[in-house]
C-alpha atoms as an extended CHARMM CRD file, in Angstrom:
* protein
*
       292  EXT
         1         1  MET       CA            -40.4370000000      -11.9780000000       74.7180000000  PROA      1               0.0000000000
         2         2  ALA       CA            -38.3350000000       -8.8040000000       74.5210000000  PROA      2               0.0000000000
         3         3  THR       CA            -40.1590000000       -5.4960000000       74.1800000000  PROA      3               0.0000000000
         4         4  PRO       CA            -39.3270000000       -3.7600000000       70.8750000000  PROA      4               0.0000000000
         5         5  PHE       CA            -36.9560000000       -0.8460000000       71.2760000000  PROA      5               0.0000000000
         6         6  ASP       CA            -38.6470000000        2.5300000000       70.8840000000  PROA      6               0.0000000000
         7         7  PRO       CA            -36.1980000000        5.4500000000       70.4670000000  PROA      7               0.0000000000
         8         8  ALA       CA            -38.7800000000        7.7710000000       72.0180000000  PROA      8               0.0000000000
         9         9  ASP       CA            -38.4350000000        5.8690000000       75.3110000000  PROA      9               0.0000000000
        10        10  LEU       CA            -34.8930000000        7.1100000000       76.0010000000  PROA      10              0.0000000000
        11        11  PRO       CA            -34.6800000000        9.7630000000       78.7240000000  PROA      11              0.0000000000
        12        12  THR       CA            -34.0890000000       13.2730000000       77.4380000000  PROA      12              0.0000000000
        13        13  GLY       CA            -32.6740000000       16.2930000000       79.1890000000  PROA      13              0.0000000000
        14        14  LEU       CA            -30.2750000000       14.3720000000       81.4430000000  PROA      14              0.0000000000
        15        15  LEU       CA            -26.5030000000       14.8600000000       81.4570000000  PROA      15              0.0000000000
        16        16  MET       CA            -24.7890000000       11.5390000000       80.8150000000  PROA      16              0.0000000000
        17        17  GLN       CA            -21.0640000000       11.7100000000       81.5520000000  PROA      17              0.0000000000
        18        18  LEU       CA            -19.2760000000        9.4520000000       79.0500000000  PROA      18              0.0000000000
        19        19  THR       CA            -15.7000000000       10.3060000000       80.0880000000  PROA      19              0.0000000000
        20        20  PRO       CA            -14.2410000000       12.9340000000       82.4280000000  PROA      20              0.0000000000
        21        21  LEU       CA            -14.0850000000       15.3220000000       79.4570000000  PROA      21              0.0000000000
        22        22  VAL       CA            -17.2130000000       14.3530000000       77.4980000000  PROA      22              0.0000000000
        23        23  GLY       CA            -20.8560000000       14.4720000000       78.5170000000  PROA      23              0.0000000000
        24        24  ARG       CA            -24.0290000000       14.4470000000       76.4390000000  PROA      24              0.0000000000
        25        25  VAL       CA            -27.6360000000       15.5870000000       76.6880000000  PROA      25              0.0000000000
        26        26  LEU       CA            -30.3120000000       14.0460000000       74.4600000000  PROA      26              0.0000000000
        27        27  ALA       CA            -32.7940000000       16.4500000000       72.8750000000  PROA      27              0.0000000000
        28        28  PRO       CA            -36.5160000000       15.5130000000       72.8170000000  PROA      28              0.0000000000
        29        29  ASN       CA            -36.7420000000       15.1880000000       69.0260000000  PROA      29              0.0000000000
        30        30  PRO       CA            -36.8060000000       11.4640000000       68.1150000000  PROA      30              0.0000000000
        31        31  SER       CA            -37.9540000000       10.6600000000       64.5820000000  PROA      31              0.0000000000
        32        32  PRO       CA            -37.3000000000        8.2070000000       61.7310000000  PROA      32              0.0000000000
        33        33  PHE       CA            -34.4380000000       10.5170000000       60.7150000000  PROA      33              0.0000000000
        34        34  THR       CA            -32.9820000000       11.5110000000       64.0940000000  PROA      34              0.0000000000
        35        35  TYR       CA            -33.3610000000        8.0940000000       65.8100000000  PROA      35              0.0000000000
        36        36  THR       CA            -33.3990000000        8.7990000000       69.5650000000  PROA      36              0.0000000000
        37        37  GLY       CA            -32.9420000000       12.5260000000       68.9510000000  PROA      37              0.0000000000
        38        38  THR       CA            -30.0400000000       14.9300000000       68.5960000000  PROA      38              0.0000000000
        39        39  GLN       CA            -27.2360000000       14.4510000000       71.1030000000  PROA      39              0.0000000000
        40        40  THR       CA            -25.6180000000       17.6380000000       72.3480000000  PROA      40              0.0000000000
        41        41  TYR       CA            -22.1070000000       17.1300000000       73.7020000000  PROA      41              0.0000000000
        42        42  LEU       CA            -20.4440000000       19.0660000000       76.5050000000  PROA      42              0.0000000000
        43        43  VAL       CA            -16.6310000000       18.9530000000       76.4100000000  PROA      43              0.0000000000
        44        44  GLY       CA            -14.4950000000       20.0200000000       79.3620000000  PROA      44              0.0000000000
        45        45  GLU       CA            -14.5770000000       20.0400000000       83.1260000000  PROA      45              0.0000000000
        46        46  THR       CA            -14.0920000000       23.5980000000       84.4120000000  PROA      46              0.0000000000
        47        47  ASP       CA            -14.8480000000       25.5050000000       81.2340000000  PROA      47              0.0000000000
        48        48  ILE       CA            -16.6620000000       23.7860000000       78.4140000000  PROA      48              0.0000000000
        49        49  ALA       CA            -17.5200000000       23.6870000000       74.7360000000  PROA      49              0.0000000000
        50        50  VAL       CA            -21.0340000000       22.7610000000       73.6220000000  PROA      50              0.0000000000
        51        51  ILE       CA            -21.1750000000       20.7580000000       70.3690000000  PROA      51              0.0000000000
        52        52  ASP       CA            -24.3550000000       20.6480000000       68.2630000000  PROA      52              0.0000000000
        53        53  PRO       CA            -26.6920000000       22.5100000000       70.6440000000  PROA      53              0.0000000000
        54        54  GLY       CA            -29.6610000000       21.0110000000       68.8010000000  PROA      54              0.0000000000
        55        55  PRO       CA            -33.2040000000       22.2430000000       68.2090000000  PROA      55              0.0000000000
        56        56  ASP       CA            -34.5610000000       25.4550000000       69.7200000000  PROA      56              0.0000000000
        57        57  GLU       CA            -36.7900000000       23.6340000000       72.2020000000  PROA      57              0.0000000000
        58        58  PRO       CA            -37.3480000000       25.3360000000       75.5870000000  PROA      58              0.0000000000
        59        59  ALA       CA            -37.0380000000       22.0570000000       77.5010000000  PROA      59              0.0000000000
        60        60  HSD       CA            -33.7580000000       21.2280000000       75.7620000000  PROA      60              0.0000000000
        61        61  LEU       CA            -32.3220000000       24.6940000000       76.3740000000  PROA      61              0.0000000000
        62        62  ASP       CA            -33.2650000000       24.4370000000       80.0420000000  PROA      62              0.0000000000
        63        63  ALA       CA            -31.6190000000       21.0090000000       80.2050000000  PROA      63              0.0000000000
        64        64  LEU       CA            -28.4150000000       22.3320000000       78.6160000000  PROA      64              0.0000000000
        65        65  ILE       CA            -28.2210000000       25.2680000000       80.9930000000  PROA      65              0.0000000000
        66        66  GLY       CA            -28.7610000000       22.8730000000       83.8760000000  PROA      66              0.0000000000
        67        67  ALA       CA            -26.0260000000       20.5470000000       82.5880000000  PROA      67              0.0000000000
        68        68  ILE       CA            -23.6320000000       23.4640000000       82.1800000000  PROA      68              0.0000000000
        69        69  GLY       CA            -24.2940000000       24.2320000000       85.8170000000  PROA      69              0.0000000000
        70        70  GLY       CA            -22.7510000000       27.6730000000       86.0040000000  PROA      70              0.0000000000
        71        71  ARG       CA            -19.4940000000       26.7080000000       84.3060000000  PROA      71              0.0000000000
        72        72  ALA       CA            -18.0480000000       29.0860000000       81.7570000000  PROA      72              0.0000000000
        73        73  VAL       CA            -18.8720000000       28.1850000000       78.1620000000  PROA      73              0.0000000000
        74        74  THR       CA            -15.8970000000       28.8850000000       75.8950000000  PROA      74              0.0000000000
        75        75  ALA       CA            -17.6390000000       28.0730000000       72.6140000000  PROA      75              0.0000000000
        76        76  ILE       CA            -20.8420000000       26.7620000000       71.0790000000  PROA      76              0.0000000000
        77        77  LEU       CA            -19.8580000000       24.6520000000       68.0800000000  PROA      77              0.0000000000
        78        78  CYS       CA            -22.0410000000       23.3950000000       65.2210000000  PROA      78              0.0000000000
        79        79  THR       CA            -21.1090000000       20.6070000000       62.8170000000  PROA      79              0.0000000000
        80        80  HSD       CA            -23.6530000000       21.7900000000       60.2300000000  PROA      80              0.0000000000
        81        81  THR       CA            -26.8250000000       23.8150000000       59.9670000000  PROA      81              0.0000000000
        82        82  HSD       CA            -29.6700000000       21.3420000000       59.6100000000  PROA      82              0.0000000000
        83        83  ARG       CA            -32.4100000000       22.4550000000       61.9330000000  PROA      83              0.0000000000
        84        84  ASP       CA            -32.0120000000       19.5850000000       64.3930000000  PROA      84              0.0000000000
        85        85  HSD       CA            -28.4200000000       20.6980000000       65.0750000000  PROA      85              0.0000000000
        86        86  SER       CA            -27.8790000000       24.4700000000       65.1550000000  PROA      86              0.0000000000
        87        87  PRO       CA            -31.0510000000       26.4650000000       66.0590000000  PROA      87              0.0000000000
        88        88  ALA       CA            -30.3540000000       26.3760000000       69.7990000000  PROA      88              0.0000000000
        89        89  ALA       CA            -26.9690000000       28.0340000000       69.2260000000  PROA      89              0.0000000000
        90        90  GLY       CA            -28.3620000000       31.5760000000       69.2520000000  PROA      90              0.0000000000
        91        91  PRO       CA            -30.5250000000       31.2340000000       72.3880000000  PROA      91              0.0000000000
        92        92  LEU       CA            -27.7620000000       29.3660000000       74.2180000000  PROA      92              0.0000000000
        93        93  SER       CA            -25.2740000000       32.0800000000       73.2530000000  PROA      93              0.0000000000
        94        94  LYS       CA            -27.5900000000       34.7230000000       74.6970000000  PROA      94              0.0000000000
        95        95  ALA       CA            -27.9810000000       32.7220000000       77.8990000000  PROA      95              0.0000000000
        96        96  THR       CA            -24.2590000000       32.0260000000       78.4150000000  PROA      96              0.0000000000
        97        97  GLY       CA            -22.4500000000       34.8150000000       76.5900000000  PROA      97              0.0000000000
        98        98  ALA       CA            -20.4530000000       32.2290000000       74.6250000000  PROA      98              0.0000000000
        99        99  PRO       CA            -19.5710000000       32.7840000000       70.9650000000  PROA      99              0.0000000000
       100       100  VAL       CA            -21.0470000000       30.5710000000       68.2440000000  PROA      100             0.0000000000
       101       101  ILE       CA            -18.1860000000       28.9190000000       66.3750000000  PROA      101             0.0000000000
       102       102  GLY       CA            -17.9740000000       26.1770000000       63.7830000000  PROA      102             0.0000000000
       103       103  CYS       CA            -19.3500000000       25.4950000000       60.3350000000  PROA      103             0.0000000000
       104       104  ALA       CA            -20.0670000000       28.1910000000       57.7940000000  PROA      104             0.0000000000
       105       105  PRO       CA            -23.6380000000       29.4600000000       57.4640000000  PROA      105             0.0000000000
       106       106  LEU       CA            -25.6470000000       27.8360000000       54.7000000000  PROA      106             0.0000000000
       107       107  THR       CA            -29.2660000000       28.4470000000       53.7920000000  PROA      107             0.0000000000
       108       108  LEU       CA            -30.6120000000       26.4110000000       50.9170000000  PROA      108             0.0000000000
       109       109  ASP       CA            -34.0550000000       25.4730000000       49.6840000000  PROA      109             0.0000000000
       110       110  ASP       CA            -33.9600000000       21.6800000000       49.7760000000  PROA      110             0.0000000000
       111       111  ASP       CA            -36.6040000000       19.9620000000       47.6720000000  PROA      111             0.0000000000
       112       112  GLY       CA            -35.9780000000       16.6810000000       49.4330000000  PROA      112             0.0000000000
       113       113  PRO       CA            -38.5730000000       14.9660000000       51.6240000000  PROA      113             0.0000000000
       114       114  ARG       CA            -36.7970000000       15.1750000000       54.9820000000  PROA      114             0.0000000000
       115       115  ALA       CA            -38.7020000000       17.4410000000       57.3260000000  PROA      115             0.0000000000
       116       116  ASP       CA            -35.6420000000       17.6790000000       59.5790000000  PROA      116             0.0000000000
       117       117  ALA       CA            -33.2500000000       18.4710000000       56.7340000000  PROA      117             0.0000000000
       118       118  ALA       CA            -34.2930000000       22.0880000000       56.2770000000  PROA      118             0.0000000000
       119       119  PHE       CA            -31.4060000000       24.4450000000       56.8640000000  PROA      119             0.0000000000
       120       120  ASP       CA            -31.3910000000       26.8350000000       59.8050000000  PROA      120             0.0000000000
       121       121  PRO       CA            -31.8000000000       30.3340000000       58.3290000000  PROA      121             0.0000000000
       122       122  ASP       CA            -30.9790000000       32.0760000000       61.6270000000  PROA      122             0.0000000000
       123       123  TYR       CA            -27.5560000000       30.5080000000       62.1840000000  PROA      123             0.0000000000
       124       124  ALA       CA            -25.0560000000       33.3730000000       62.4960000000  PROA      124             0.0000000000
       125       125  PRO       CA            -21.6360000000       32.2350000000       63.7390000000  PROA      125             0.0000000000
       126       126  ASP       CA            -19.2650000000       34.6450000000       65.4110000000  PROA      126             0.0000000000
       127       127  ARG       CA            -16.3860000000       32.6910000000       63.9030000000  PROA      127             0.0000000000
       128       128  VAL       CA            -16.2140000000       30.1190000000       61.1140000000  PROA      128             0.0000000000
       129       129  LEU       CA            -13.6810000000       27.3360000000       61.6250000000  PROA      129             0.0000000000
       130       130  ALA       CA            -11.5740000000       26.4410000000       58.6040000000  PROA      130             0.0000000000
       131       131  ASP       CA            -10.1510000000       22.9540000000       58.2840000000  PROA      131             0.0000000000
       132       132  GLY       CA             -7.4760000000       22.4410000000       60.9310000000  PROA      132             0.0000000000
       133       133  GLU       CA             -8.3650000000       25.4840000000       63.0330000000  PROA      133             0.0000000000
       134       134  ARG       CA             -8.7150000000       24.9970000000       66.7780000000  PROA      134             0.0000000000
       135       135  VAL       CA            -10.6480000000       26.1200000000       69.8240000000  PROA      135             0.0000000000
       136       136  GLU       CA             -9.0410000000       25.5640000000       73.2340000000  PROA      136             0.0000000000
       137       137  GLY       CA            -10.1020000000       25.4530000000       76.8670000000  PROA      137             0.0000000000
       138       138  ALA       CA             -8.7730000000       24.1320000000       80.1540000000  PROA      138             0.0000000000
       139       139  GLY       CA             -7.5130000000       20.6300000000       79.3750000000  PROA      139             0.0000000000
       140       140  TRP       CA             -9.1890000000       20.2930000000       75.9660000000  PROA      140             0.0000000000
       141       141  THR       CA             -8.6520000000       21.2340000000       72.3380000000  PROA      141             0.0000000000
       142       142  ILE       CA            -11.1740000000       20.9290000000       69.5230000000  PROA      142             0.0000000000
       143       143  GLU       CA             -9.9270000000       20.8680000000       65.9330000000  PROA      143             0.0000000000
       144       144  ALA       CA            -12.0740000000       21.2650000000       62.8250000000  PROA      144             0.0000000000
       145       145  VAL       CA            -11.9830000000       18.4630000000       60.2490000000  PROA      145             0.0000000000
       146       146  ALA       CA            -13.7660000000       19.4820000000       57.0470000000  PROA      146             0.0000000000
       147       147  THR       CA            -16.0730000000       16.6560000000       55.9130000000  PROA      147             0.0000000000
       148       148  PRO       CA            -18.3970000000       17.8860000000       53.1410000000  PROA      148             0.0000000000
       149       149  GLY       CA            -20.8820000000       15.4220000000       51.7050000000  PROA      149             0.0000000000
       150       150  HSD       CA            -23.9520000000       15.2180000000       53.9260000000  PROA      150             0.0000000000
       151       151  THR       CA            -23.9120000000       18.9900000000       53.5510000000  PROA      151             0.0000000000
       152       152  SER       CA            -21.3010000000       21.1920000000       51.9180000000  PROA      152             0.0000000000
       153       153  ASN       CA            -20.5920000000       22.9760000000       55.2210000000  PROA      153             0.0000000000
       154       154  HSD       CA            -20.2570000000       19.8610000000       57.4150000000  PROA      154             0.0000000000
       155       155  LEU       CA            -17.4270000000       19.6910000000       59.9370000000  PROA      155             0.0000000000
       156       156  CYS       CA            -16.3290000000       16.8990000000       62.2180000000  PROA      156             0.0000000000
       157       157  LEU       CA            -14.6450000000       18.0600000000       65.4180000000  PROA      157             0.0000000000
       158       158  ALA       CA            -11.6230000000       16.2540000000       66.8480000000  PROA      158             0.0000000000
       159       159  LEU       CA            -10.7310000000       16.0460000000       70.5320000000  PROA      159             0.0000000000
       160       160  PRO       CA             -7.0560000000       14.9950000000       70.4840000000  PROA      160             0.0000000000
       161       161  GLN       CA             -6.8530000000       14.5390000000       74.2710000000  PROA      161             0.0000000000
       162       162  GLU       CA             -9.0890000000       11.4690000000       73.8750000000  PROA      162             0.0000000000
       163       163  GLN       CA             -8.4000000000       10.5750000000       70.2350000000  PROA      163             0.0000000000
       164       164  ALA       CA            -12.1030000000       11.2170000000       69.7610000000  PROA      164             0.0000000000
       165       165  LEU       CA            -14.0530000000       12.6650000000       66.8690000000  PROA      165             0.0000000000
       166       166  PHE       CA            -17.4940000000       14.2700000000       67.0460000000  PROA      166             0.0000000000
       167       167  THR       CA            -18.9500000000       13.2320000000       63.7090000000  PROA      167             0.0000000000
       168       168  GLY       CA            -22.2660000000       15.0890000000       63.5490000000  PROA      168             0.0000000000
       169       169  ASP       CA            -24.2800000000       13.4430000000       60.7740000000  PROA      169             0.0000000000
       170       170  HSD       CA            -21.2890000000       12.4230000000       58.6550000000  PROA      170             0.0000000000
       171       171  VAL       CA            -20.9770000000        9.0970000000       60.4900000000  PROA      171             0.0000000000
       172       172  MET       CA            -23.8700000000        8.0920000000       62.7490000000  PROA      172             0.0000000000
       173       173  GLY       CA            -24.1820000000        5.2920000000       65.2570000000  PROA      173             0.0000000000
       174       174  TRP       CA            -27.4130000000        3.8240000000       63.8780000000  PROA      174             0.0000000000
       175       175  SER       CA            -27.7320000000        4.4970000000       60.1450000000  PROA      175             0.0000000000
       176       176  THR       CA            -25.9360000000        5.7430000000       57.0750000000  PROA      176             0.0000000000
       177       177  SER       CA            -26.1330000000        9.4550000000       56.3860000000  PROA      177             0.0000000000
       178       178  VAL       CA            -28.6280000000       10.7850000000       53.8350000000  PROA      178             0.0000000000
       179       179  ILE       CA            -26.8840000000       12.5160000000       50.9410000000  PROA      179             0.0000000000
       180       180  SER       CA            -29.5210000000       14.8180000000       49.4640000000  PROA      180             0.0000000000
       181       181  PRO       CA            -28.7050000000       16.9080000000       46.3800000000  PROA      181             0.0000000000
       182       182  PRO       CA            -28.3640000000       19.6910000000       45.4750000000  PROA      182             0.0000000000
       183       183  ASP       CA            -26.1770000000       20.4100000000       48.5090000000  PROA      183             0.0000000000
       184       184  GLY       CA            -25.4960000000       16.7900000000       49.4750000000  PROA      184             0.0000000000
       185       185  ASP       CA            -22.6900000000       15.4520000000       47.3140000000  PROA      185             0.0000000000
       186       186  MET       CA            -21.7930000000       11.7550000000       47.0530000000  PROA      186             0.0000000000
       187       187  THR       CA            -18.3900000000       12.4290000000       45.4920000000  PROA      187             0.0000000000
       188       188  ALA       CA            -17.4420000000       14.7720000000       48.3540000000  PROA      188             0.0000000000
       189       189  TYR       CA            -18.9330000000       12.3660000000       50.9150000000  PROA      189             0.0000000000
       190       190  MET       CA            -16.7950000000        9.4440000000       49.7660000000  PROA      190             0.0000000000
       191       191  GLN       CA            -13.6870000000       11.6370000000       49.7630000000  PROA      191             0.0000000000
       192       192  SER       CA            -14.5240000000       12.7430000000       53.3170000000  PROA      192             0.0000000000
       193       193  MET       CA            -15.0360000000        9.1310000000       54.3890000000  PROA      193             0.0000000000
       194       194  GLN       CA            -11.6140000000        8.2560000000       53.0130000000  PROA      194             0.0000000000
       195       195  ARG       CA            -10.1820000000       11.1360000000       55.0050000000  PROA      195             0.0000000000
       196       196  LEU       CA            -11.6520000000        9.6870000000       58.2070000000  PROA      196             0.0000000000
       197       197  LEU       CA            -10.3960000000        6.2240000000       57.2870000000  PROA      197             0.0000000000
       198       198  ASP       CA             -6.8710000000        7.6600000000       57.0830000000  PROA      198             0.0000000000
       199       199  ARG       CA             -7.1220000000        9.0970000000       60.6110000000  PROA      199             0.0000000000
       200       200  THR       CA             -6.3520000000        7.2760000000       63.8690000000  PROA      200             0.0000000000
       201       201  ASP       CA             -9.3120000000        8.2750000000       66.0350000000  PROA      201             0.0000000000
       202       202  ARG       CA            -10.1500000000        5.8480000000       68.8490000000  PROA      202             0.0000000000
       203       203  VAL       CA            -13.8580000000        6.6460000000       69.1890000000  PROA      203             0.0000000000
       204       204  TYR       CA            -16.5580000000        8.5740000000       67.3260000000  PROA      204             0.0000000000
       205       205  TYR       CA            -19.3030000000       10.5030000000       69.0720000000  PROA      205             0.0000000000
       206       206  PRO       CA            -22.1290000000       10.9230000000       66.5310000000  PROA      206             0.0000000000
       207       207  ALA       CA            -25.0420000000       13.3120000000       66.8700000000  PROA      207             0.0000000000
       208       208  HSD       CA            -27.4180000000       10.3350000000       66.5590000000  PROA      208             0.0000000000
       209       209  GLY       CA            -26.7340000000        6.9170000000       68.0440000000  PROA      209             0.0000000000
       210       210  GLU       CA            -24.2660000000        5.4720000000       70.4970000000  PROA      210             0.0000000000
       211       211  PRO       CA            -20.4770000000        6.0380000000       70.5610000000  PROA      211             0.0000000000
       212       212  ILE       CA            -18.6040000000        4.0950000000       67.8750000000  PROA      212             0.0000000000
       213       213  GLU       CA            -15.7360000000        2.1380000000       69.4180000000  PROA      213             0.0000000000
       214       214  SER       CA            -14.2870000000        0.6610000000       66.1950000000  PROA      214             0.0000000000
       215       215  PRO       CA            -14.5290000000        3.6690000000       63.9040000000  PROA      215             0.0000000000
       216       216  GLN       CA            -12.2330000000        2.6290000000       61.0620000000  PROA      216             0.0000000000
       217       217  ARG       CA            -14.0470000000       -0.6900000000       60.6980000000  PROA      217             0.0000000000
       218       218  LEU       CA            -17.3860000000        1.1170000000       60.5350000000  PROA      218             0.0000000000
       219       219  VAL       CA            -16.1090000000        3.6190000000       57.9780000000  PROA      219             0.0000000000
       220       220  ARG       CA            -14.7940000000        0.7990000000       55.7930000000  PROA      220             0.0000000000
       221       221  GLY       CA            -18.1640000000       -0.9100000000       56.0600000000  PROA      221             0.0000000000
       222       222  MET       CA            -20.0560000000        2.2720000000       55.1780000000  PROA      222             0.0000000000
       223       223  MET       CA            -17.8460000000        2.9140000000       52.1660000000  PROA      223             0.0000000000
       224       224  GLY       CA            -18.4090000000       -0.6760000000       51.0840000000  PROA      224             0.0000000000
       225       225  HSD       CA            -22.1590000000       -0.2100000000       51.5360000000  PROA      225             0.0000000000
       226       226  ARG       CA            -22.1010000000        2.8190000000       49.2200000000  PROA      226             0.0000000000
       227       227  LYS       CA            -20.1650000000        0.8420000000       46.6150000000  PROA      227             0.0000000000
       228       228  GLN       CA            -22.7050000000       -1.9790000000       46.8750000000  PROA      228             0.0000000000
       229       229  ARG       CA            -25.5630000000        0.5050000000       46.4070000000  PROA      229             0.0000000000
       230       230  GLU       CA            -23.8080000000        1.9110000000       43.3530000000  PROA      230             0.0000000000
       231       231  GLY       CA            -23.5190000000       -1.6100000000       41.9810000000  PROA      231             0.0000000000
       232       232  GLN       CA            -27.2490000000       -2.2030000000       42.5930000000  PROA      232             0.0000000000
       233       233  ILE       CA            -28.1100000000        0.9410000000       40.6340000000  PROA      233             0.0000000000
       234       234  LEU       CA            -25.9330000000       -0.0810000000       37.7080000000  PROA      234             0.0000000000
       235       235  ARG       CA            -27.3590000000       -3.6210000000       37.6730000000  PROA      235             0.0000000000
       236       236  PHE       CA            -30.9200000000       -2.2150000000       37.7830000000  PROA      236             0.0000000000
       237       237  ILE       CA            -30.2430000000        0.0100000000       34.7840000000  PROA      237             0.0000000000
       238       238  ALA       CA            -28.5190000000       -2.8280000000       32.9460000000  PROA      238             0.0000000000
       239       239  ARG       CA            -31.5280000000       -5.0760000000       33.5480000000  PROA      239             0.0000000000
       240       240  TYR       CA            -34.4060000000       -2.6590000000       32.9280000000  PROA      240             0.0000000000
       241       241  GLY       CA            -32.8310000000       -0.0140000000       30.7410000000  PROA      241             0.0000000000
       242       242  ALA       CA            -33.5340000000        3.6940000000       31.2980000000  PROA      242             0.0000000000
       243       243  SER       CA            -35.2660000000        3.8920000000       34.6910000000  PROA      243             0.0000000000
       244       244  ARG       CA            -36.8050000000        6.2620000000       37.2150000000  PROA      244             0.0000000000
       245       245  ILE       CA            -35.5600000000        6.6800000000       40.7680000000  PROA      245             0.0000000000
       246       246  PRO       CA            -38.8130000000        5.5920000000       42.5440000000  PROA      246             0.0000000000
       247       247  ASP       CA            -38.6650000000        2.2660000000       40.6780000000  PROA      247             0.0000000000
       248       248  MET       CA            -35.0790000000        1.7590000000       41.8140000000  PROA      248             0.0000000000
       249       249  VAL       CA            -35.9970000000        2.5820000000       45.4210000000  PROA      249             0.0000000000
       250       250  ALA       CA            -38.9440000000        0.1650000000       45.4050000000  PROA      250             0.0000000000
       251       251  GLU       CA            -36.6570000000       -2.7390000000       44.5180000000  PROA      251             0.0000000000
       252       252  MET       CA            -33.4490000000       -1.7820000000       46.3110000000  PROA      252             0.0000000000
       253       253  TYR       CA            -34.9550000000       -0.7020000000       49.6350000000  PROA      253             0.0000000000
       254       254  LYS       CA            -37.4720000000       -3.4650000000       50.2680000000  PROA      254             0.0000000000
       255       255  GLY       CA            -38.4040000000       -3.8150000000       53.9140000000  PROA      255             0.0000000000
       256       256  ILE       CA            -37.4790000000       -0.3320000000       55.1190000000  PROA      256             0.0000000000
       257       257  ASP       CA            -39.9350000000        2.0940000000       56.6850000000  PROA      257             0.0000000000
       258       258  PRO       CA            -41.9650000000        3.5880000000       53.7970000000  PROA      258             0.0000000000
       259       259  ARG       CA            -41.4800000000        7.0010000000       55.4060000000  PROA      259             0.0000000000
       260       260  LEU       CA            -37.8080000000        6.6940000000       54.4370000000  PROA      260             0.0000000000
       261       261  HSD       CA            -38.4220000000        6.0120000000       50.7360000000  PROA      261             0.0000000000
       262       262  GLY       CA            -38.2120000000        9.6870000000       49.8210000000  PROA      262             0.0000000000
       263       263  ALA       CA            -34.8930000000       10.0640000000       51.6170000000  PROA      263             0.0000000000
       264       264  ALA       CA            -33.6370000000        6.8570000000       49.9720000000  PROA      264             0.0000000000
       265       265  GLY       CA            -34.5070000000        8.3810000000       46.6170000000  PROA      265             0.0000000000
       266       266  ARG       CA            -32.3210000000       11.3640000000       47.4290000000  PROA      266             0.0000000000
       267       267  SER       CA            -29.3680000000        9.0730000000       48.1180000000  PROA      267             0.0000000000
       268       268  VAL       CA            -29.9960000000        7.2040000000       44.8520000000  PROA      268             0.0000000000
       269       269  LEU       CA            -30.0250000000       10.5650000000       43.0550000000  PROA      269             0.0000000000
       270       270  ALA       CA            -26.7210000000       11.4610000000       44.7260000000  PROA      270             0.0000000000
       271       271  HSD       CA            -25.2220000000        8.1880000000       43.4780000000  PROA      271             0.0000000000
       272       272  LEU       CA            -26.5240000000        8.8520000000       39.9650000000  PROA      272             0.0000000000
       273       273  ILE       CA            -25.0740000000       12.3630000000       39.9100000000  PROA      273             0.0000000000
       274       274  ASP       CA            -21.7310000000       10.9150000000       41.0010000000  PROA      274             0.0000000000
       275       275  LEU       CA            -21.9710000000        8.2760000000       38.2570000000  PROA      275             0.0000000000
       276       276  ASP       CA            -22.7620000000       11.0300000000       35.7640000000  PROA      276             0.0000000000
       277       277  VAL       CA            -19.6890000000       13.0160000000       36.8470000000  PROA      277             0.0000000000
       278       278  ARG       CA            -17.6060000000        9.8710000000       36.3630000000  PROA      278             0.0000000000
       279       279  GLY       CA            -19.0740000000        9.2280000000       32.9030000000  PROA      279             0.0000000000
       280       280  ILE       CA            -20.8750000000        6.0020000000       33.8590000000  PROA      280             0.0000000000
       281       281  ALA       CA            -24.5630000000        7.0470000000       33.8490000000  PROA      281             0.0000000000
       282       282  ALA       CA            -26.5390000000        9.9110000000       32.3400000000  PROA      282             0.0000000000
       283       283  PRO       CA            -29.9400000000       11.5880000000       32.8950000000  PROA      283             0.0000000000
       284       284  LEU       CA            -32.6280000000       11.7700000000       30.2140000000  PROA      284             0.0000000000
       285       285  ASP       CA            -34.9550000000       14.7300000000       29.7090000000  PROA      285             0.0000000000
       286       286  ASP       CA            -37.9580000000       12.7390000000       30.9910000000  PROA      286             0.0000000000
       287       287  GLY       CA            -36.4220000000       12.0800000000       34.4280000000  PROA      287             0.0000000000
       288       288  ARG       CA            -35.1130000000        8.6010000000       33.7070000000  PROA      288             0.0000000000
       289       289  TRP       CA            -31.4730000000        7.5550000000       34.0110000000  PROA      289             0.0000000000
       290       290  GLN       CA            -29.5140000000        5.3180000000       31.6800000000  PROA      290             0.0000000000
       291       291  ALA       CA            -26.0470000000        3.8520000000       31.3820000000  PROA      291             0.0000000000
       292       292  ARG       CA            -23.5970000000        5.6610000000       29.1420000000  PROA      292             0.0000000000
């Protein structure tokens, strides 16, 4: 009988070379929301870029410095500022002298249940990348692709030399992304997904989960999943009338880890806000939602 997979069993702190240009180091922060942990990517051979440096954990910082191995670091790039992605940027910058480049700073009190979804208040980039702007090194180019939705400041980062896209939390290799209002925005997320669907990337490198070798198929499936969830919400309201989010979650997310129910509720809220914007559903003063 096969032993159940435990994400905490994966080795952390080791440089795994995925291609000549792309390596990754897994941070020691597995959880129900980060899966095996945050994957920090190193791009380049002689001089490198570090993507999503991860949590400010001494062991992870030591592992990154070891993986860099004395090479020059051209840039430290962050896809967004949740605290499992960007806090190591400052300490790594001090250790390497590299500038912190990437998403805009964003500090927001999030009333959602995700312990890992707090924003990093210390993130202070030396340069913010606008959509389409680039950072270059020896044999590599990284281009910003604005993908708001999971957070309003989320960027994906394209590596045209390999037709690869570093997708942060926008598209993950193990789960759909949590869209948690007030900053998470389902309307923006679906527009960003369509933008990725229109691209021709060969592979995605997510911050959580394995590389995605058929990215357009996955994006289509994720967009379809969101449409199905929207349909479930509308059918629930049609059947039961004005309803509360926890009741919707209890029926629509049967079988998932109860620790994820709060996060699921945030995604349901994001769908309902989107339906409200589109004139399909509306909130009541007592916290229930109804069809228009």
